[in-house]
Structures are given as C-alpha cells and as structure tokens.
PDB file of N, CA, C and O in Angstrom:
ATOM      1  N   MET A   1      55.995 -26.533-110.340  1.00  0.00           N
ATOM      2  CA  MET A   1      58.165 -25.694-109.962  1.00  0.00           C
ATOM      3  C   MET A   1      57.786 -27.430-110.629  1.00  0.00           C
ATOM      4  O   MET A   1      57.122 -28.455-110.780  1.00  0.00           O
ATOM      5  N   THR A   2      58.937 -26.523-110.808  1.00  0.00           N
ATOM      6  CA  THR A   2      60.111 -27.888-112.004  1.00  0.00           C
ATOM      7  C   THR A   2      60.367 -29.171-110.943  1.00  0.00           C
ATOM      8  O   THR A   2      60.186 -29.172-109.726  1.00  0.00           O
ATOM      9  N   LEU A   3      60.871 -30.314-111.845  1.00  0.00           N
ATOM     10  CA  LEU A   3      61.811 -30.446-110.683  1.00  0.00           C
ATOM     11  C   LEU A   3      62.485 -30.383-110.188  1.00  0.00           C
ATOM     12  O   LEU A   3      62.600 -31.307-109.382  1.00  0.00           O
ATOM     13  N   ILE A   4      63.664 -29.190-110.155  1.00  0.00           N
ATOM     14  CA  ILE A   4      64.886 -28.833-110.403  1.00  0.00           C
ATOM     15  C   ILE A   4      64.294 -28.025-109.111  1.00  0.00           C
ATOM     16  O   ILE A   4      64.444 -28.490-107.981  1.00  0.00           O
ATOM     17  N   GLU A   5      63.586 -26.739-109.348  1.00  0.00           N
ATOM     18  CA  GLU A   5      62.576 -26.052-108.256  1.00  0.00           C
ATOM     19  C   GLU A   5      62.078 -27.397-106.768  1.00  0.00           C
ATOM     20  O   GLU A   5      62.112 -27.525-105.544  1.00  0.00           O
ATOM     21  N   SER A   6      61.800 -27.870-107.602  1.00  0.00           N
ATOM     22  CA  SER A   6      61.245 -28.410-105.931  1.00  0.00           C
ATOM     23  C   SER A   6      62.447 -29.478-105.555  1.00  0.00           C
ATOM     24  O   SER A   6      61.882 -30.095-104.652  1.00  0.00           O
ATOM     25  N   VAL A   7      63.549 -29.989-105.663  1.00  0.00           N
ATOM     26  CA  VAL A   7      64.599 -30.577-105.241  1.00  0.00           C
ATOM     27  C   VAL A   7      65.902 -29.607-104.323  1.00  0.00           C
ATOM     28  O   VAL A   7      66.839 -29.859-103.566  1.00  0.00           O
ATOM     29  N   LEU A   8      65.169 -28.216-105.040  1.00  0.00           N
ATOM     30  CA  LEU A   8      66.305 -27.578-103.818  1.00  0.00           C
ATOM     31  C   LEU A   8      65.796 -26.702-103.309  1.00  0.00           C
ATOM     32  O   LEU A   8      66.457 -25.684-103.108  1.00  0.00           O
ATOM     33  N   ASP A   9      63.895 -26.802-102.754  1.00  0.00           N
ATOM     34  CA  ASP A   9      63.538 -26.222-101.878  1.00  0.00           C
ATOM     35  C   ASP A   9      63.567 -26.875-101.043  1.00  0.00           C
ATOM     36  O   ASP A   9      63.460 -26.475 -99.884  1.00  0.00           O
ATOM     37  N   LEU A  10      63.742 -28.235-101.419  1.00  0.00           N
ATOM     38  CA  LEU A  10      63.697 -29.145-100.415  1.00  0.00           C
ATOM     39  C   LEU A  10      65.357 -29.297 -99.439  1.00  0.00           C
ATOM     40  O   LEU A  10      65.760 -29.694 -98.345  1.00  0.00           O
ATOM     41  N   LYS A  11      65.898 -28.659-100.760  1.00  0.00           N
ATOM     42  CA  LYS A  11      67.230 -29.309 -99.828  1.00  0.00           C
ATOM     43  C   LYS A  11      66.967 -27.388 -99.266  1.00  0.00           C
ATOM     44  O   LYS A  11      66.049 -27.716 -98.515  1.00  0.00           O
ATOM     45  N   LYS A  12      67.031 -26.072 -99.097  1.00  0.00           N
ATOM     46  CA  LYS A  12      66.710 -25.361 -98.869  1.00  0.00           C
ATOM     47  C   LYS A  12      65.865 -26.087 -96.702  1.00  0.00           C
ATOM     48  O   LYS A  12      66.251 -26.271 -95.548  1.00  0.00           O
ATOM     49  N   LYS A  13      65.101 -26.144 -97.236  1.00  0.00           N
ATOM     50  CA  LYS A  13      64.124 -26.903 -95.923  1.00  0.00           C
ATOM     51  C   LYS A  13      64.989 -27.886 -95.226  1.00  0.00           C
ATOM     52  O   LYS A  13      64.748 -27.877 -94.018  1.00  0.00           O
ATOM     53  N   LEU A  14      65.817 -28.645 -95.529  1.00  0.00           N
ATOM     54  CA  LEU A  14      66.690 -28.907 -95.088  1.00  0.00           C
ATOM     55  C   LEU A  14      68.223 -28.413 -94.329  1.00  0.00           C
ATOM     56  O   LEU A  14      68.745 -28.798 -93.282  1.00  0.00           O
ATOM     57  N   ASP A  15      68.623 -27.496 -95.251  1.00  0.00           N
ATOM     58  CA  ASP A  15      69.292 -26.597 -94.875  1.00  0.00           C
ATOM     59  C   ASP A  15      69.188 -26.332 -93.764  1.00  0.00           C
ATOM     60  O   ASP A  15      70.001 -26.677 -92.907  1.00  0.00           O
ATOM     61  N   GLU A  16      67.755 -25.398 -93.472  1.00  0.00           N
ATOM     62  CA  GLU A  16      66.740 -24.911 -91.920  1.00  0.00           C
ATOM     63  C   GLU A  16      67.153 -25.819 -91.216  1.00  0.00           C
ATOM     64  O   GLU A  16      68.233 -25.677 -90.643  1.00  0.00           O
ATOM     65  N   LEU A  17      66.726 -26.491 -91.132  1.00  0.00           N
ATOM     66  CA  LEU A  17      67.250 -28.308 -89.656  1.00  0.00           C
ATOM     67  C   LEU A  17      68.388 -28.721 -88.877  1.00  0.00           C
ATOM     68  O   LEU A  17      68.499 -29.306 -87.800  1.00  0.00           O
ATOM     69  N   CYS A  18      69.837 -27.893 -90.371  1.00  0.00           N
ATOM     70  CA  CYS A  18      71.110 -28.026 -89.314  1.00  0.00           C
ATOM     71  C   CYS A  18      71.158 -26.696 -88.266  1.00  0.00           C
ATOM     72  O   CYS A  18      70.166 -26.010 -88.021  1.00  0.00           O
ATOM     73  N   PRO A  19      72.018 -26.549 -87.901  1.00  0.00           N
ATOM     74  CA  PRO A  19      73.289 -28.001 -87.712  1.00  0.00           C
ATOM     75  C   PRO A  19      72.107 -29.208 -86.590  1.00  0.00           C
ATOM     76  O   PRO A  19      71.522 -28.677 -85.647  1.00  0.00           O
ATOM     77  N   ILE A  20      71.944 -30.427 -86.797  1.00  0.00           N
ATOM     78  CA  ILE A  20      71.727 -31.147 -84.993  1.00  0.00           C
ATOM     79  C   ILE A  20      72.008 -31.359 -84.507  1.00  0.00           C
ATOM     80  O   ILE A  20      73.217 -31.521 -84.670  1.00  0.00           O
ATOM     81  N   THR A  21      71.572 -31.637 -83.439  1.00  0.00           N
ATOM     82  CA  THR A  21      72.590 -32.063 -82.200  1.00  0.00           C
ATOM     83  C   THR A  21      72.906 -33.970 -81.922  1.00  0.00           C
ATOM     84  O   THR A  21      72.355 -35.012 -82.277  1.00  0.00           O
ATOM     85  N   PRO A  22      74.300 -33.523 -80.959  1.00  0.00           N
ATOM     86  CA  PRO A  22      75.095 -35.200 -81.400  1.00  0.00           C
ATOM     87  C   PRO A  22      73.782 -36.273 -81.925  1.00  0.00           C
ATOM     88  O   PRO A  22      73.544 -36.932 -82.937  1.00  0.00           O
ATOM     89  N   GLU A  23      72.768 -35.888 -79.940  1.00  0.00           N
ATOM     90  CA  GLU A  23      71.741 -36.634 -79.974  1.00  0.00           C
ATOM     91  C   GLU A  23      71.478 -37.443 -81.212  1.00  0.00           C
ATOM     92  O   GLU A  23      71.961 -38.513 -81.583  1.00  0.00           O
ATOM     93  N   THR A  24      70.245 -36.344 -81.961  1.00  0.00           N
ATOM     94  CA  THR A  24      69.969 -36.314 -83.280  1.00  0.00           C
ATOM     95  C   THR A  24      69.717 -37.411 -83.639  1.00  0.00           C
ATOM     96  O   THR A  24      68.877 -38.311 -83.621  1.00  0.00           O
ATOM     97  N   GLU A  25      71.734 -36.774 -84.353  1.00  0.00           N
ATOM     98  CA  GLU A  25      72.558 -37.541 -85.214  1.00  0.00           C
ATOM     99  C   GLU A  25      72.852 -39.044 -84.148  1.00  0.00           C
ATOM    100  O   GLU A  25      74.028 -39.196 -83.816  1.00  0.00           O
ATOM    101  N   ALA A  26      72.343 -39.574 -83.892  1.00  0.00           N
ATOM    102  CA  ALA A  26      72.342 -41.317 -82.861  1.00  0.00           C
ATOM    103  C   ALA A  26      71.740 -41.288 -82.572  1.00  0.00           C
ATOM    104  O   ALA A  26      71.729 -42.059 -81.612  1.00  0.00           O
ATOM    105  N   ARG A  27      70.259 -40.483 -82.773  1.00  0.00           N
ATOM    106  CA  ARG A  27      69.166 -41.778 -83.370  1.00  0.00           C
ATOM    107  C   ARG A  27      68.639 -41.526 -84.790  1.00  0.00           C
ATOM    108  O   ARG A  27      67.693 -42.271 -85.049  1.00  0.00           O
ATOM    109  N   ILE A  28      69.019 -40.593 -85.899  1.00  0.00           N
ATOM    110  CA  ILE A  28      69.106 -41.307 -86.894  1.00  0.00           C
ATOM    111  C   ILE A  28      70.180 -41.967 -87.584  1.00  0.00           C
ATOM    112  O   ILE A  28      70.194 -42.213 -88.790  1.00  0.00           O
ATOM    113  N   MET A  29      71.058 -42.233 -86.771  1.00  0.00           N
ATOM    114  CA  MET A  29      71.639 -43.868 -87.175  1.00  0.00           C
ATOM    115  C   MET A  29      72.152 -44.562 -86.051  1.00  0.00           C
ATOM    116  O   MET A  29      73.331 -44.814 -85.799  1.00  0.00           O
ATOM    117  N   GLU A  30      71.537 -44.733 -85.660  1.00  0.00           N
ATOM    118  CA  GLU A  30      70.895 -45.695 -85.125  1.00  0.00           C
ATOM    119  C   GLU A  30      69.541 -46.248 -85.175  1.00  0.00           C
ATOM    120  O   GLU A  30      69.139 -47.124 -84.409  1.00  0.00           O
ATOM    121  N   LYS A  31      68.867 -45.713 -86.087  1.00  0.00           N
ATOM    122  CA  LYS A  31      67.805 -45.829 -86.686  1.00  0.00           C
ATOM    123  C   LYS A  31      67.958 -46.318 -88.493  1.00  0.00           C
ATOM    124  O   LYS A  31      67.299 -46.995 -89.283  1.00  0.00           O
ATOM    125  N   PHE A  32      68.678 -45.864 -88.509  1.00  0.00           N
ATOM    126  CA  PHE A  32      69.793 -46.485 -89.979  1.00  0.00           C
ATOM    127  C   PHE A  32      69.972 -47.560 -89.978  1.00  0.00           C
ATOM    128  O   PHE A  32      69.459 -48.355 -90.766  1.00  0.00           O
ATOM    129  N   ARG A  33      70.800 -47.843 -89.025  1.00  0.00           N
ATOM    130  CA  ARG A  33      71.203 -49.108 -88.835  1.00  0.00           C
ATOM    131  C   ARG A  33      69.845 -50.618 -88.913  1.00  0.00           C
ATOM    132  O   ARG A  33      69.657 -51.644 -89.568  1.00  0.00           O
ATOM    133  N   LEU A  34      69.075 -49.702 -87.565  1.00  0.00           N
ATOM    134  CA  LEU A  34      67.905 -51.503 -87.513  1.00  0.00           C
ATOM    135  C   LEU A  34      67.436 -51.319 -88.575  1.00  0.00           C
ATOM    136  O   LEU A  34      66.930 -52.313 -89.098  1.00  0.00           O
ATOM    137  N   ASP A  35      67.391 -49.975 -89.372  1.00  0.00           N
ATOM    138  CA  ASP A  35      66.118 -49.906 -91.174  1.00  0.00           C
ATOM    139  C   ASP A  35      67.954 -51.011 -91.778  1.00  0.00           C
ATOM    140  O   ASP A  35      68.382 -51.426 -90.702  1.00  0.00           O
ATOM    141  N   TRP A  36      68.402 -51.233 -92.294  1.00  0.00           N
ATOM    142  CA  TRP A  36      69.317 -51.188 -92.973  1.00  0.00           C
ATOM    143  C   TRP A  36      69.266 -52.914 -92.410  1.00  0.00           C
ATOM    144  O   TRP A  36      68.770 -53.803 -93.103  1.00  0.00           O
ATOM    145  N   ASN A  37      69.710 -53.088 -91.412  1.00  0.00           N
ATOM    146  CA  ASN A  37      70.581 -54.664 -90.853  1.00  0.00           C
ATOM    147  C   ASN A  37      68.599 -55.319 -91.679  1.00  0.00           C
ATOM    148  O   ASN A  37      68.408 -55.627 -92.855  1.00  0.00           O
ATOM    149  N   TYR A  38      67.794 -55.317 -90.821  1.00  0.00           N
ATOM    150  CA  TYR A  38      66.675 -55.478 -91.459  1.00  0.00           C
ATOM    151  C   TYR A  38      66.420 -55.581 -92.453  1.00  0.00           C
ATOM    152  O   TYR A  38      66.420 -56.760 -92.807  1.00  0.00           O
ATOM    153  N   HIS A  39      66.185 -54.938 -93.148  1.00  0.00           N
ATOM    154  CA  HIS A  39      66.241 -54.822 -95.341  1.00  0.00           C
ATOM    155  C   HIS A  39      66.084 -55.629 -95.844  1.00  0.00           C
ATOM    156  O   HIS A  39      65.169 -56.133 -96.495  1.00  0.00           O
ATOM    157  N   SER A  40      68.074 -56.080 -95.268  1.00  0.00           N
ATOM    158  CA  SER A  40      68.997 -56.504 -96.240  1.00  0.00           C
ATOM    159  C   SER A  40      68.702 -57.620 -95.701  1.00  0.00           C
ATOM    160  O   SER A  40      68.825 -58.571 -96.473  1.00  0.00           O
ATOM    161  N   ASN A  41      68.356 -57.871 -94.659  1.00  0.00           N
ATOM    162  CA  ASN A  41      68.650 -58.987 -94.359  1.00  0.00           C
ATOM    163  C   ASN A  41      66.687 -59.731 -94.599  1.00  0.00           C
ATOM    164  O   ASN A  41      66.236 -60.840 -94.314  1.00  0.00           O
ATOM    165  N   LYS A  42      66.260 -58.952 -94.993  1.00  0.00           N
ATOM    166  CA  LYS A  42      64.767 -59.559 -95.140  1.00  0.00           C
ATOM    167  C   LYS A  42      64.827 -60.349 -96.462  1.00  0.00           C
ATOM    168  O   LYS A  42      64.614 -61.492 -96.868  1.00  0.00           O
ATOM    169  N   ILE A  43      65.255 -59.062 -96.956  1.00  0.00           N
ATOM    170  CA  ILE A  43      65.017 -60.092 -99.009  1.00  0.00           C
ATOM    171  C   ILE A  43      66.328 -61.072 -99.089  1.00  0.00           C
ATOM    172  O   ILE A  43      66.807 -61.771 -99.981  1.00  0.00           O
ATOM    173  N   GLU A  44      66.525 -60.913 -98.327  1.00  0.00           N
ATOM    174  CA  GLU A  44      67.788 -63.092 -98.053  1.00  0.00           C
ATOM    175  C   GLU A  44      66.918 -64.009 -98.012  1.00  0.00           C
ATOM    176  O   GLU A  44      67.061 -65.192 -98.321  1.00  0.00           O
ATOM    177  N   GLY A  45      65.044 -62.924 -97.233  1.00  0.00           N
ATOM    178  CA  GLY A  45      64.049 -64.839 -96.208  1.00  0.00           C
ATOM    179  C   GLY A  45      64.166 -65.005 -95.185  1.00  0.00           C
ATOM    180  O   GLY A  45      63.593 -65.785 -94.425  1.00  0.00           O
ATOM    181  N   ASN A  46      65.438 -63.812 -94.930  1.00  0.00           N
ATOM    182  CA  ASN A  46      65.966 -63.704 -93.541  1.00  0.00           C
ATOM    183  C   ASN A  46      63.577 -64.118 -92.925  1.00  0.00           C
ATOM    184  O   ASN A  46      62.841 -63.998 -93.904  1.00  0.00           O
ATOM    185  N   MET A  47      62.737 -64.538 -91.416  1.00  0.00           N
ATOM    186  CA  MET A  47      62.479 -63.510 -91.257  1.00  0.00           C
ATOM    187  C   MET A  47      62.142 -63.826 -89.947  1.00  0.00           C
ATOM    188  O   MET A  47      61.213 -64.539 -89.569  1.00  0.00           O
ATOM    189  N   LEU A  48      62.942 -63.260 -89.310  1.00  0.00           N
ATOM    190  CA  LEU A  48      63.120 -62.121 -88.448  1.00  0.00           C
ATOM    191  C   LEU A  48      61.592 -60.561 -88.495  1.00  0.00           C
ATOM    192  O   LEU A  48      61.352 -59.719 -89.361  1.00  0.00           O
ATOM    193  N   THR A  49      60.870 -60.867 -87.017  1.00  0.00           N
ATOM    194  CA  THR A  49      60.253 -58.745 -87.413  1.00  0.00           C
ATOM    195  C   THR A  49      60.952 -58.016 -87.603  1.00  0.00           C
ATOM    196  O   THR A  49      61.953 -58.486 -88.144  1.00  0.00           O
ATOM    197  N   TYR A  50      60.989 -56.937 -87.430  1.00  0.00           N
ATOM    198  CA  TYR A  50      61.600 -55.792 -88.234  1.00  0.00           C
ATOM    199  C   TYR A  50      61.893 -55.119 -86.381  1.00  0.00           C
ATOM    200  O   TYR A  50      62.878 -54.640 -85.820  1.00  0.00           O
ATOM    201  N   GLY A  51      59.852 -55.543 -85.743  1.00  0.00           N
ATOM    202  CA  GLY A  51      61.158 -56.126 -84.054  1.00  0.00           C
ATOM    203  C   GLY A  51      62.117 -56.447 -83.546  1.00  0.00           C
ATOM    204  O   GLY A  51      63.127 -55.903 -83.101  1.00  0.00           O
ATOM    205  N   GLU A  52      61.569 -57.805 -83.679  1.00  0.00           N
ATOM    206  CA  GLU A  52      62.939 -59.031 -83.226  1.00  0.00           C
ATOM    207  C   GLU A  52      63.677 -58.759 -82.952  1.00  0.00           C
ATOM    208  O   GLU A  52      64.316 -58.888 -81.908  1.00  0.00           O
ATOM    209  N   THR A  53      63.994 -57.638 -85.052  1.00  0.00           N
ATOM    210  CA  THR A  53      65.881 -57.170 -85.395  1.00  0.00           C
ATOM    211  C   THR A  53      65.853 -56.423 -84.479  1.00  0.00           C
ATOM    212  O   THR A  53      66.887 -56.250 -83.833  1.00  0.00           O
ATOM    213  N   LYS A  54      64.794 -55.824 -84.174  1.00  0.00           N
ATOM    214  CA  LYS A  54      65.675 -54.320 -82.916  1.00  0.00           C
ATOM    215  C   LYS A  54      65.330 -55.012 -81.217  1.00  0.00           C
ATOM    216  O   LYS A  54      65.297 -54.111 -80.378  1.00  0.00           O
ATOM    217  N   ALA A  55      65.177 -55.895 -80.859  1.00  0.00           N
ATOM    218  CA  ALA A  55      65.463 -56.475 -79.930  1.00  0.00           C
ATOM    219  C   ALA A  55      66.745 -57.676 -79.744  1.00  0.00           C
ATOM    220  O   ALA A  55      67.490 -57.924 -78.797  1.00  0.00           O
ATOM    221  N   LEU A  56      66.655 -58.064 -80.638  1.00  0.00           N
ATOM    222  CA  LEU A  56      67.656 -58.261 -80.998  1.00  0.00           C
ATOM    223  C   LEU A  56      69.044 -57.890 -81.127  1.00  0.00           C
ATOM    224  O   LEU A  56      69.915 -58.573 -80.587  1.00  0.00           O
ATOM    225  N   LEU A  57      69.445 -56.376 -82.121  1.00  0.00           N
ATOM    226  CA  LEU A  57      70.307 -56.034 -81.786  1.00  0.00           C
ATOM    227  C   LEU A  57      70.331 -54.363 -80.781  1.00  0.00           C
ATOM    228  O   LEU A  57      70.940 -53.303 -80.919  1.00  0.00           O
ATOM    229  N   LEU A  58      69.609 -54.739 -80.071  1.00  0.00           N
ATOM    230  CA  LEU A  58      69.495 -53.315 -79.125  1.00  0.00           C
ATOM    231  C   LEU A  58      69.535 -54.428 -77.615  1.00  0.00           C
ATOM    232  O   LEU A  58      70.251 -54.054 -76.686  1.00  0.00           O
ATOM    233  N   PHE A  59      68.982 -55.356 -77.510  1.00  0.00           N
ATOM    234  CA  PHE A  59      68.337 -55.893 -75.357  1.00  0.00           C
ATOM    235  C   PHE A  59      69.638 -57.497 -76.462  1.00  0.00           C
ATOM    236  O   PHE A  59      70.558 -58.143 -75.960  1.00  0.00           O
ATOM    237  N   GLY A  60      69.243 -57.555 -77.559  1.00  0.00           N
ATOM    238  CA  GLY A  60      69.818 -58.981 -77.036  1.00  0.00           C
ATOM    239  C   GLY A  60      69.196 -60.749 -77.016  1.00  0.00           C
ATOM    240  O   GLY A  60      69.697 -61.872 -76.962  1.00  0.00           O
ATOM    241  N   ILE A  61      67.642 -60.063 -77.107  1.00  0.00           N
ATOM    242  CA  ILE A  61      66.997 -61.066 -76.715  1.00  0.00           C
ATOM    243  C   ILE A  61      66.417 -61.663 -77.883  1.00  0.00           C
ATOM    244  O   ILE A  61      65.853 -60.942 -78.705  1.00  0.00           O
ATOM    245  N   THR A  62      66.530 -63.451 -78.114  1.00  0.00           N
ATOM    246  CA  THR A  62      66.056 -63.696 -79.218  1.00  0.00           C
ATOM    247  C   THR A  62      64.872 -64.020 -78.944  1.00  0.00           C
ATOM    248  O   THR A  62      64.335 -64.250 -77.861  1.00  0.00           O
ATOM    249  N   ALA A  63      64.257 -64.035 -80.611  1.00  0.00           N
ATOM    250  CA  ALA A  63      62.152 -64.765 -80.909  1.00  0.00           C
ATOM    251  C   ALA A  63      62.195 -66.092 -81.039  1.00  0.00           C
ATOM    252  O   ALA A  63      62.723 -66.961 -81.733  1.00  0.00           O
ATOM    253  N   GLN A  64      61.592 -65.982 -80.297  1.00  0.00           N
ATOM    254  CA  GLN A  64      61.052 -67.809 -79.508  1.00  0.00           C
ATOM    255  C   GLN A  64      61.089 -68.800 -81.141  1.00  0.00           C
ATOM    256  O   GLN A  64      61.053 -68.570 -82.350  1.00  0.00           O
ATOM    257  N   GLY A  65      61.135 -69.366 -80.693  1.00  0.00           N
ATOM    258  CA  GLY A  65      60.520 -70.301 -82.252  1.00  0.00           C
ATOM    259  C   GLY A  65      60.544 -69.344 -83.497  1.00  0.00           C
ATOM    260  O   GLY A  65      59.632 -69.125 -84.295  1.00  0.00           O
ATOM    261  N   LYS A  66      62.033 -68.742 -83.458  1.00  0.00           N
ATOM    262  CA  LYS A  66      62.138 -68.345 -84.919  1.00  0.00           C
ATOM    263  C   LYS A  66      63.786 -68.895 -85.399  1.00  0.00           C
ATOM    264  O   LYS A  66      64.778 -68.657 -84.711  1.00  0.00           O
ATOM    265  N   PRO A  67      63.808 -69.406 -86.270  1.00  0.00           N
ATOM    266  CA  PRO A  67      65.757 -70.111 -86.761  1.00  0.00           C
ATOM    267  C   PRO A  67      66.828 -69.782 -86.195  1.00  0.00           C
ATOM    268  O   PRO A  67      66.911 -68.554 -86.191  1.00  0.00           O
ATOM    269  N   LEU A  68      67.533 -70.176 -85.801  1.00  0.00           N
ATOM    270  CA  LEU A  68      68.524 -69.577 -84.683  1.00  0.00           C
ATOM    271  C   LEU A  68      69.249 -69.290 -86.080  1.00  0.00           C
ATOM    272  O   LEU A  68      69.783 -68.181 -86.067  1.00  0.00           O
ATOM    273  N   GLN A  69      69.397 -69.919 -87.168  1.00  0.00           N
ATOM    274  CA  GLN A  69      70.151 -69.423 -88.609  1.00  0.00           C
ATOM    275  C   GLN A  69      70.010 -67.552 -88.645  1.00  0.00           C
ATOM    276  O   GLN A  69      71.104 -66.991 -88.700  1.00  0.00           O
ATOM    277  N   ASP A  70      68.966 -66.772 -88.621  1.00  0.00           N
ATOM    278  CA  ASP A  70      67.875 -65.756 -88.526  1.00  0.00           C
ATOM    279  C   ASP A  70      68.888 -64.857 -87.534  1.00  0.00           C
ATOM    280  O   ASP A  70      69.267 -63.698 -87.703  1.00  0.00           O
ATOM    281  N   HIS A  71      69.190 -65.765 -86.467  1.00  0.00           N
ATOM    282  CA  HIS A  71      69.322 -64.796 -85.411  1.00  0.00           C
ATOM    283  C   HIS A  71      70.930 -63.800 -85.814  1.00  0.00           C
ATOM    284  O   HIS A  71      71.370 -62.676 -85.574  1.00  0.00           O
ATOM    285  N   ILE A  72      71.451 -65.275 -86.684  1.00  0.00           N
ATOM    286  CA  ILE A  72      73.100 -65.549 -86.014  1.00  0.00           C
ATOM    287  C   ILE A  72      73.051 -64.150 -87.485  1.00  0.00           C
ATOM    288  O   ILE A  72      73.872 -63.233 -87.507  1.00  0.00           O
ATOM    289  N   GLU A  73      72.055 -64.294 -88.439  1.00  0.00           N
ATOM    290  CA  GLU A  73      72.449 -64.051 -89.498  1.00  0.00           C
ATOM    291  C   GLU A  73      72.312 -61.952 -89.809  1.00  0.00           C
ATOM    292  O   GLU A  73      72.722 -61.271 -90.749  1.00  0.00           O
ATOM    293  N   ILE A  74      71.757 -61.663 -88.864  1.00  0.00           N
ATOM    294  CA  ILE A  74      71.162 -60.219 -87.857  1.00  0.00           C
ATOM    295  C   ILE A  74      72.479 -60.014 -86.777  1.00  0.00           C
ATOM    296  O   ILE A  74      73.023 -59.117 -86.133  1.00  0.00           O
ATOM    297  N   THR A  75      72.580 -61.199 -86.989  1.00  0.00           N
ATOM    298  CA  THR A  75      73.759 -60.446 -85.831  1.00  0.00           C
ATOM    299  C   THR A  75      75.023 -60.013 -86.260  1.00  0.00           C
ATOM    300  O   THR A  75      75.705 -59.055 -85.894  1.00  0.00           O
ATOM    301  N   ARG A  76      75.344 -61.457 -87.649  1.00  0.00           N
ATOM    302  CA  ARG A  76      76.526 -60.499 -87.951  1.00  0.00           C
ATOM    303  C   ARG A  76      76.298 -59.783 -89.101  1.00  0.00           C
ATOM    304  O   ARG A  76      77.296 -59.849 -89.817  1.00  0.00           O
ATOM    305  N   HIS A  77      75.328 -59.061 -89.639  1.00  0.00           N
ATOM    306  CA  HIS A  77      75.104 -58.309 -90.620  1.00  0.00           C
ATOM    307  C   HIS A  77      75.428 -56.652 -89.624  1.00  0.00           C
ATOM    308  O   HIS A  77      75.654 -55.510 -90.023  1.00  0.00           O
ATOM    309  N   ASN A  78      75.307 -57.247 -88.208  1.00  0.00           N
ATOM    310  CA  ASN A  78      74.881 -55.313 -88.019  1.00  0.00           C
ATOM    311  C   ASN A  78      76.772 -55.955 -87.766  1.00  0.00           C
ATOM    312  O   ASN A  78      77.624 -55.289 -88.355  1.00  0.00           O
ATOM    313  N   GLU A  79      77.046 -56.639 -87.295  1.00  0.00           N
ATOM    314  CA  GLU A  79      79.081 -56.322 -86.913  1.00  0.00           C
ATOM    315  C   GLU A  79      79.247 -55.673 -88.113  1.00  0.00           C
ATOM    316  O   GLU A  79      79.319 -54.448 -88.212  1.00  0.00           O
ATOM    317  N   SER A  80      79.317 -56.528 -89.125  1.00  0.00           N
ATOM    318  CA  SER A  80      79.516 -56.581 -90.241  1.00  0.00           C
ATOM    319  C   SER A  80      79.474 -54.227 -90.260  1.00  0.00           C
ATOM    320  O   SER A  80      80.292 -53.440 -89.783  1.00  0.00           O
ATOM    321  N   TYR A  81      78.996 -54.131 -90.539  1.00  0.00           N
ATOM    322  CA  TYR A  81      78.191 -52.421 -90.840  1.00  0.00           C
ATOM    323  C   TYR A  81      78.198 -51.926 -89.410  1.00  0.00           C
ATOM    324  O   TYR A  81      77.287 -51.116 -89.242  1.00  0.00           O
ATOM    325  N   LYS A  82      78.826 -52.113 -88.467  1.00  0.00           N
ATOM    326  CA  LYS A  82      79.170 -51.950 -87.450  1.00  0.00           C
ATOM    327  C   LYS A  82      80.806 -51.630 -87.631  1.00  0.00           C
ATOM    328  O   LYS A  82      81.330 -50.667 -87.072  1.00  0.00           O
ATOM    329  N   MET A  83      81.770 -52.851 -88.750  1.00  0.00           N
ATOM    330  CA  MET A  83      83.250 -52.310 -88.693  1.00  0.00           C
ATOM    331  C   MET A  83      82.947 -51.619 -89.476  1.00  0.00           C
ATOM    332  O   MET A  83      83.610 -50.606 -89.255  1.00  0.00           O
ATOM    333  N   ASP A  84      82.311 -51.447 -90.363  1.00  0.00           N
ATOM    334  CA  ASP A  84      82.612 -50.562 -91.708  1.00  0.00           C
ATOM    335  C   ASP A  84      82.585 -49.582 -91.622  1.00  0.00           C
ATOM    336  O   ASP A  84      83.324 -48.995 -92.413  1.00  0.00           O
ATOM    337  N   PHE A  85      81.404 -48.321 -90.233  1.00  0.00           N
ATOM    338  CA  PHE A  85      81.126 -47.402 -90.125  1.00  0.00           C
ATOM    339  C   PHE A  85      82.181 -46.724 -90.027  1.00  0.00           C
ATOM    340  O   PHE A  85      82.548 -45.676 -90.559  1.00  0.00           O
ATOM    341  N   ARG A  86      82.990 -47.943 -88.742  1.00  0.00           N
ATOM    342  CA  ARG A  86      83.971 -47.464 -88.300  1.00  0.00           C
ATOM    343  C   ARG A  86      85.196 -46.706 -88.279  1.00  0.00           C
ATOM    344  O   ARG A  86      85.671 -45.863 -87.519  1.00  0.00           O
ATOM    345  N   TYR A  87      85.782 -47.599 -89.988  1.00  0.00           N
ATOM    346  CA  TYR A  87      86.265 -47.853 -90.860  1.00  0.00           C
ATOM    347  C   TYR A  87      86.389 -46.559 -92.083  1.00  0.00           C
ATOM    348  O   TYR A  87      87.369 -46.012 -92.590  1.00  0.00           O
ATOM    349  N   ASN A  88      84.907 -46.380 -92.268  1.00  0.00           N
ATOM    350  CA  ASN A  88      84.876 -45.300 -93.547  1.00  0.00           C
ATOM    351  C   ASN A  88      84.610 -44.500 -92.321  1.00  0.00           C
ATOM    352  O   ASN A  88      84.027 -43.716 -93.071  1.00  0.00           O
ATOM    353  N   SER A  89      84.508 -44.058 -91.378  1.00  0.00           N
ATOM    354  CA  SER A  89      84.840 -42.998 -90.737  1.00  0.00           C
ATOM    355  C   SER A  89      85.713 -41.417 -89.813  1.00  0.00           C
ATOM    356  O   SER A  89      85.020 -40.584 -89.228  1.00  0.00           O
TER     357      SER A  89
END
C-alpha cells in the first residue's frame, strides 16, 4: 500500500466516525487543551506533572512543593489558549 493509499484509508475510517456528538467534541477539546498546556510549558522547563497540570486547570488545586511561578505560567498559558480559541472560533 502506498503512502497516499494509507492516508486515504485513514481518512475514510475517520469520516466513518462522523458526525461526533457535542459531548464527545467537548471531551476531545478539553483533552487537547490539557495536553497543549502541559507540553508547551514542559518544553520551557515547567516542573508540573501532567496530573498536577490537570488538577490545577480543572479544579484549581496547586501542587505542594512546586514553584509558584510554574503554576502561574500554566494558568496564564491556559487563559491565553482560551482567549485565542474564542477569538478564532
């Protein structure tokens, strides 16, 4: 199978899953938001784990023993993401 055929096959499989429900779309977008925040900050040296990032963004729970600056960076990055998403929607 050529690369083009593989891509077309994957596209067909993806199309068969559509349309997705609004609830599923919301879950996908939340996961994307958490992943985006975590990985973008991690490559900049942020010390929060994925679980700590999730707890902070979803529940406002800070991680004991981690720098306050790391929490602030994640929170500000998330606000920026949400503002950009609303603007481009």
